[in-house]
N, C-alpha and C positions, 0 to 999 in steps of 0.2 A: 449656704454659705458660697458666695462667691471664689471660684478661682482665680490666681493671679499666673501671670507669667511667668515663666522660670528665668531667673536674671541671666542677661546676656545671652539668650536664645539666639537671637539674629545676629548678634555680633560673632558668636562662635560659627553660624554659617555662611555668614560671608569670608572671615577668616578663612575657614576649609575652602572657599571656591578661589580666595587669594592667592592661597599657597600652592594651588594645581594650576595656576593661569602664571603663575611667574618663578613655575621652575626652571624656566631658562635663564635666567639671572643668575650664571654660575652655581644655583643652589643653596643662595646663602638667604634672601629675601624672602622665597617662599619657605625655606625652614625657619623661620623666624616667626614666620605668621602660622605656620603646622602645629610650631610648640606650644604658641601662647593659647590657640583654640583648642589644643587638647588639654593644656591646664584648666581653661574655663569649663571646656566639657564635664571632665571628672570634677570640677567644685560643684556644678550644676545637677550632674548624677548626684551625687552625694546626698545634697541637698533636697532632690529631689525624694530621694528614698528614705530619706528621713520624715516627711511629709508628703507624701502620696496625693494624701486628698486637697489638700489646699493649690497645688501647681498644676500647668498646663504648658506645655510647648515642649514633652521629653523628646517626642519625635524630631523637631527641629534638633534639639541638641544632639540627637543619637544621628541623625545624617549629617551633621555638622563635623560633629566628631569622626566619622566616616572618612569624610572628605578631608579633615586634617590628615589623618593617618597615611591615605592616599598621596597628599600633598609633599608629608614629610618622605615616605618613602621614593618617592619620585624624586625631590630636589636631593636626598642623600644620594643617589643613583649618577644625577648630573655632576654634582661635588666631587665626587669621586673620578666619575670621566672627565672632567674639567682638570681636576691634579692631576692626573693620569697624563692628558694629552700636553698639559704644560712641564710637567718633568720628562716626557719622551721627546718632545719635538720645541720647547722652548718657548717664552712669552714674543719674543722677537720673529719667530718663525709663524707662530698663530696670526700674529698682526700681519703679515705679509700674504696678501691672497695668493700670486704668484709664486712665491715658494713654497707653498702650504699645495698646490697645483701639482707643481713637480714632484714633492713627496707622495700624494696620493696615486700619481699615474706610475711611480714603480712598484705601488701595493696593487697594481691591475693586470 
């Protein structure tokens, strides 16, 4: 019997990569891709567990799942840092490079 690819295996891998690459977008965009990648990976792994003899591509799904986990962690860290910076310095200060330079010089 010919094996078929697990559904969304390549998409899961791509979403994992995107979640890591976009972690510097205030932690929101990458977080969305990472969570969707994790949901799809869990569905694919359950499907594989039910009928392992008819599916291939489990390694791709596992790799995408790991990348999604890393992406979610990085995005949560970046999101928390962004929230802290906005609450500490204010949005206007973060938008003004000269004011940010003055604040950073105070901490040196």
